[in-house]
PAKOL-176306 format. One record per atom (N, C-alpha, C): residue number from 0; chain; atom name; y negated, x negated, z negated. Coordinates in steps of 0.02 Angstrom, whole numbers. Layout:
N
site nr:NUM, kette:A, atom:CA, py:Y, px:X, pz:Z;
...
END
This chain:
57
site nr:0, kette:A, atom:N, py:-3501, px:-6442, pz:-6037;
site nr:0, kette:A, atom:CA, py:-3516, px:-6401, pz:-6037;
site nr:0, kette:A, atom:C, py:-3585, px:-6371, pz:-6100;
site nr:1, kette:A, atom:N, py:-3627, px:-6350, pz:-6088;
site nr:1, kette:A, atom:CA, py:-3691, px:-6293, pz:-6120;
site nr:1, kette:A, atom:C, py:-3689, px:-6242, pz:-6114;
site nr:2, kette:A, atom:N, py:-3673, px:-6183, pz:-6176;
site nr:2, kette:A, atom:CA, py:-3689, px:-6088, pz:-6164;
site nr:2, kette:A, atom:C, py:-3761, px:-6118, pz:-6085;
site nr:3, kette:A, atom:N, py:-3810, px:-6150, pz:-6100;
site nr:3, kette:A, atom:CA, py:-3832, px:-6143, pz:-6014;
site nr:3, kette:A, atom:C, py:-3816, px:-6131, pz:-5978;
site nr:4, kette:A, atom:N, py:-3762, px:-6153, pz:-5948;
site nr:4, kette:A, atom:CA, py:-3752, px:-6171, pz:-5897;
site nr:4, kette:A, atom:C, py:-3707, px:-6098, pz:-5898;
site nr:5, kette:A, atom:N, py:-3652, px:-6094, pz:-5924;
site nr:5, kette:A, atom:CA, py:-3610, px:-6021, pz:-5923;
site nr:5, kette:A, atom:C, py:-3626, px:-5965, pz:-5883;
site nr:6, kette:A, atom:N, py:-3725, px:-5961, pz:-5942;
site nr:6, kette:A, atom:CA, py:-3763, px:-5894, pz:-5933;
site nr:6, kette:A, atom:C, py:-3786, px:-5879, pz:-5855;
site nr:7, kette:A, atom:N, py:-3790, px:-5946, pz:-5845;
site nr:7, kette:A, atom:CA, py:-3841, px:-5958, pz:-5766;
site nr:7, kette:A, atom:C, py:-3777, px:-5960, pz:-5714;
site nr:8, kette:A, atom:N, py:-3727, px:-5961, pz:-5724;
site nr:8, kette:A, atom:CA, py:-3661, px:-5958, pz:-5702;
site nr:8, kette:A, atom:C, py:-3652, px:-5854, pz:-5683;
site nr:9, kette:A, atom:N, py:-3657, px:-5837, pz:-5711;
site nr:9, kette:A, atom:CA, py:-3641, px:-5786, pz:-5736;
site nr:9, kette:A, atom:C, py:-3719, px:-5759, pz:-5716;
site nr:10, kette:A, atom:N, py:-3772, px:-5769, pz:-5713;
site nr:10, kette:A, atom:CA, py:-3822, px:-5737, pz:-5675;
site nr:10, kette:A, atom:C, py:-3815, px:-5733, pz:-5587;
site nr:11, kette:A, atom:N, py:-3798, px:-5808, pz:-5580;
site nr:11, kette:A, atom:CA, py:-3794, px:-5839, pz:-5500;
site nr:11, kette:A, atom:C, py:-3745, px:-5773, pz:-5488;
site nr:12, kette:A, atom:N, py:-3688, px:-5760, pz:-5502;
site nr:12, kette:A, atom:CA, py:-3630, px:-5694, pz:-5506;
site nr:12, kette:A, atom:C, py:-3636, px:-5666, pz:-5482;
site nr:13, kette:A, atom:N, py:-3676, px:-5619, pz:-5542;
site nr:13, kette:A, atom:CA, py:-3716, px:-5553, pz:-5560;
site nr:13, kette:A, atom:C, py:-3745, px:-5529, pz:-5476;
site nr:14, kette:A, atom:N, py:-3812, px:-5602, pz:-5482;
site nr:14, kette:A, atom:CA, py:-3843, px:-5589, pz:-5413;
site nr:14, kette:A, atom:C, py:-3786, px:-5581, pz:-5357;
site nr:15, kette:A, atom:N, py:-3749, px:-5604, pz:-5337;
site nr:15, kette:A, atom:CA, py:-3711, px:-5617, pz:-5272;
site nr:15, kette:A, atom:C, py:-3664, px:-5559, pz:-5280;
site nr:16, kette:A, atom:N, py:-3659, px:-5520, pz:-5332;
site nr:16, kette:A, atom:CA, py:-3615, px:-5452, pz:-5312;
site nr:16, kette:A, atom:C, py:-3665, px:-5418, pz:-5297;
site nr:17, kette:A, atom:N, py:-3747, px:-5423, pz:-5318;
site nr:17, kette:A, atom:CA, py:-3781, px:-5377, pz:-5284;
site nr:17, kette:A, atom:C, py:-3802, px:-5356, pz:-5347;
site nr:18, kette:A, atom:N, py:-3786, px:-5353, pz:-5406;
site nr:18, kette:A, atom:CA, py:-3815, px:-5313, pz:-5478;
site nr:18, kette:A, atom:C, py:-3880, px:-5359, pz:-5508;
site nr:19, kette:A, atom:N, py:-3931, px:-5366, pz:-5475;
site nr:19, kette:A, atom:CA, py:-3992, px:-5394, pz:-5480;
site nr:19, kette:A, atom:C, py:-4023, px:-5385, pz:-5553;
site nr:20, kette:A, atom:N, py:-4002, px:-5326, pz:-5552;
site nr:20, kette:A, atom:CA, py:-4046, px:-5299, pz:-5644;
site nr:20, kette:A, atom:C, py:-4010, px:-5372, pz:-5684;
site nr:21, kette:A, atom:N, py:-3931, px:-5349, pz:-5692;
site nr:21, kette:A, atom:CA, py:-3924, px:-5373, pz:-5734;
site nr:21, kette:A, atom:C, py:-3902, px:-5453, pz:-5715;
site nr:22, kette:A, atom:N, py:-3938, px:-5494, pz:-5664;
site nr:22, kette:A, atom:CA, py:-3947, px:-5549, pz:-5629;
site nr:22, kette:A, atom:C, py:-3988, px:-5560, pz:-5666;
site nr:23, kette:A, atom:N, py:-4049, px:-5535, pz:-5670;
site nr:23, kette:A, atom:CA, py:-4116, px:-5533, pz:-5697;
site nr:23, kette:A, atom:C, py:-4093, px:-5545, pz:-5761;
site nr:24, kette:A, atom:N, py:-4071, px:-5514, pz:-5803;
site nr:24, kette:A, atom:CA, py:-4092, px:-5491, pz:-5869;
site nr:24, kette:A, atom:C, py:-4048, px:-5592, pz:-5907;
site nr:25, kette:A, atom:N, py:-4013, px:-5592, pz:-5901;
site nr:25, kette:A, atom:CA, py:-3970, px:-5650, pz:-5874;
site nr:25, kette:A, atom:C, py:-3996, px:-5723, pz:-5871;
site nr:26, kette:A, atom:N, py:-4019, px:-5677, pz:-5801;
site nr:26, kette:A, atom:CA, py:-4093, px:-5774, pz:-5793;
site nr:26, kette:A, atom:C, py:-4111, px:-5767, pz:-5854;
site nr:27, kette:A, atom:N, py:-4151, px:-5728, pz:-5875;
site nr:27, kette:A, atom:CA, py:-4195, px:-5720, pz:-5941;
site nr:27, kette:A, atom:C, py:-4200, px:-5742, pz:-6018;
site nr:28, kette:A, atom:N, py:-4136, px:-5743, pz:-5998;
site nr:28, kette:A, atom:CA, py:-4095, px:-5745, pz:-6086;
site nr:28, kette:A, atom:C, py:-4113, px:-5846, pz:-6085;
site nr:29, kette:A, atom:N, py:-4099, px:-5874, pz:-6046;
site nr:29, kette:A, atom:CA, py:-4104, px:-5921, pz:-6014;
site nr:29, kette:A, atom:C, py:-4180, px:-5960, pz:-6017;
site nr:30, kette:A, atom:N, py:-4261, px:-5933, pz:-5981;
site nr:30, kette:A, atom:CA, py:-4258, px:-5905, pz:-5983;
site nr:30, kette:A, atom:C, py:-4336, px:-5941, pz:-6054;
site nr:31, kette:A, atom:N, py:-4301, px:-5850, pz:-6117;
site nr:31, kette:A, atom:CA, py:-4296, px:-5846, pz:-6176;
site nr:31, kette:A, atom:C, py:-4284, px:-5894, pz:-6222;
site nr:32, kette:A, atom:N, py:-4235, px:-5941, pz:-6200;
site nr:32, kette:A, atom:CA, py:-4214, px:-5956, pz:-6249;
site nr:32, kette:A, atom:C, py:-4250, px:-6039, pz:-6245;
site nr:33, kette:A, atom:N, py:-4268, px:-6048, pz:-6193;
site nr:33, kette:A, atom:CA, py:-4324, px:-6113, pz:-6187;
site nr:33, kette:A, atom:C, py:-4406, px:-6102, pz:-6196;
site nr:34, kette:A, atom:N, py:-4434, px:-6045, pz:-6224;
site nr:34, kette:A, atom:CA, py:-4503, px:-6012, pz:-6225;
site nr:34, kette:A, atom:C, py:-4508, px:-6015, pz:-6159;
site nr:35, kette:A, atom:N, py:-4487, px:-6006, pz:-6115;
site nr:35, kette:A, atom:CA, py:-4527, px:-5998, pz:-6054;
site nr:35, kette:A, atom:C, py:-4564, px:-5911, pz:-6031;
site nr:36, kette:A, atom:N, py:-4607, px:-5940, pz:-5973;
site nr:36, kette:A, atom:CA, py:-4597, px:-5872, pz:-5952;
site nr:36, kette:A, atom:C, py:-4529, px:-5829, pz:-5921;
site nr:37, kette:A, atom:N, py:-4529, px:-5775, pz:-5949;
site nr:37, kette:A, atom:CA, py:-4478, px:-5738, pz:-5911;
site nr:37, kette:A, atom:C, py:-4489, px:-5716, pz:-5819;
site nr:38, kette:A, atom:N, py:-4433, px:-5739, pz:-5796;
site nr:38, kette:A, atom:CA, py:-4444, px:-5721, pz:-5724;
site nr:38, kette:A, atom:C, py:-4433, px:-5662, pz:-5712;
site nr:39, kette:A, atom:N, py:-4481, px:-5647, pz:-5636;
site nr:39, kette:A, atom:CA, py:-4506, px:-5569, pz:-5611;
site nr:39, kette:A, atom:C, py:-4443, px:-5551, pz:-5597;
site nr:40, kette:A, atom:N, py:-4409, px:-5580, pz:-5540;
site nr:40, kette:A, atom:CA, py:-4374, px:-5535, pz:-5475;
site nr:40, kette:A, atom:C, py:-4302, px:-5604, pz:-5478;
site nr:41, kette:A, atom:N, py:-4260, px:-5601, pz:-5461;
site nr:41, kette:A, atom:CA, py:-4210, px:-5627, pz:-5449;
site nr:41, kette:A, atom:C, py:-4188, px:-5666, pz:-5381;
site nr:42, kette:A, atom:N, py:-4205, px:-5698, pz:-5366;
site nr:42, kette:A, atom:CA, py:-4166, px:-5732, pz:-5297;
site nr:42, kette:A, atom:C, py:-4128, px:-5770, pz:-5300;
site nr:43, kette:A, atom:N, py:-4073, px:-5832, pz:-5224;
site nr:43, kette:A, atom:CA, py:-4057, px:-5883, pz:-5240;
site nr:43, kette:A, atom:C, py:-4110, px:-5923, pz:-5249;
site nr:44, kette:A, atom:N, py:-4163, px:-5944, pz:-5235;
site nr:44, kette:A, atom:CA, py:-4250, px:-6008, pz:-5267;
site nr:44, kette:A, atom:C, py:-4234, px:-5981, pz:-5351;
site nr:45, kette:A, atom:N, py:-4263, px:-5933, pz:-5385;
site nr:45, kette:A, atom:CA, py:-4251, px:-5919, pz:-5452;
site nr:45, kette:A, atom:C, py:-4200, px:-5946, pz:-5501;
site nr:46, kette:A, atom:N, py:-4142, px:-5939, pz:-5475;
site nr:46, kette:A, atom:CA, py:-4099, px:-5974, pz:-5507;
site nr:46, kette:A, atom:C, py:-4075, px:-6049, pz:-5495;
site nr:47, kette:A, atom:N, py:-4101, px:-6066, pz:-5438;
site nr:47, kette:A, atom:CA, py:-4116, px:-6146, pz:-5425;
site nr:47, kette:A, atom:C, py:-4147, px:-6160, pz:-5477;
site nr:48, kette:A, atom:N, py:-4227, px:-6133, pz:-5467;
site nr:48, kette:A, atom:CA, py:-4289, px:-6167, pz:-5526;
site nr:48, kette:A, atom:C, py:-4261, px:-6167, pz:-5588;
site nr:49, kette:A, atom:N, py:-4226, px:-6138, pz:-5602;
site nr:49, kette:A, atom:CA, py:-4196, px:-6123, pz:-5675;
site nr:49, kette:A, atom:C, py:-4143, px:-6186, pz:-5683;
site nr:50, kette:A, atom:N, py:-4081, px:-6190, pz:-5628;
site nr:50, kette:A, atom:CA, py:-4063, px:-6233, pz:-5624;
site nr:50, kette:A, atom:C, py:-4078, px:-6314, pz:-5638;
site nr:51, kette:A, atom:N, py:-4133, px:-6322, pz:-5602;
site nr:51, kette:A, atom:CA, py:-4181, px:-6365, pz:-5587;
site nr:51, kette:A, atom:C, py:-4224, px:-6378, pz:-5703;
site nr:52, kette:A, atom:N, py:-4244, px:-6348, pz:-5699;
site nr:52, kette:A, atom:CA, py:-4280, px:-6333, pz:-5747;
site nr:52, kette:A, atom:C, py:-4223, px:-6345, pz:-5816;
site nr:53, kette:A, atom:N, py:-4170, px:-6309, pz:-5828;
site nr:53, kette:A, atom:CA, py:-4112, px:-6333, pz:-5852;
site nr:53, kette:A, atom:C, py:-4109, px:-6392, pz:-5891;
site nr:54, kette:A, atom:N, py:-4117, px:-6413, pz:-5814;
site nr:54, kette:A, atom:CA, py:-4076, px:-6479, pz:-5808;
site nr:54, kette:A, atom:C, py:-4132, px:-6537, pz:-5852;
site nr:55, kette:A, atom:N, py:-4203, px:-6516, pz:-5874;
site nr:55, kette:A, atom:CA, py:-4261, px:-6553, pz:-5894;
site nr:55, kette:A, atom:C, py:-4241, px:-6547, pz:-5958;
site nr:56, kette:A, atom:N, py:-4209, px:-6525, pz:-5989;
site nr:56, kette:A, atom:CA, py:-4202, px:-6504, pz:-6057;
site nr:56, kette:A, atom:C, py:-4179, px:-6507, pz:-6091;
END
């Protein structure tokens, strides 16, 4: 398991706990590492999209 997957699981857990600001910051750590555009919102669709994008890299 790569570190990005662990960070993504953390973002998802924070989102499900209602800690959206922390989840967004955590989600953007992954996007930043890839040099991608930062997410502006966090929701289940954004988390799934990031999971797909992570699989491509």
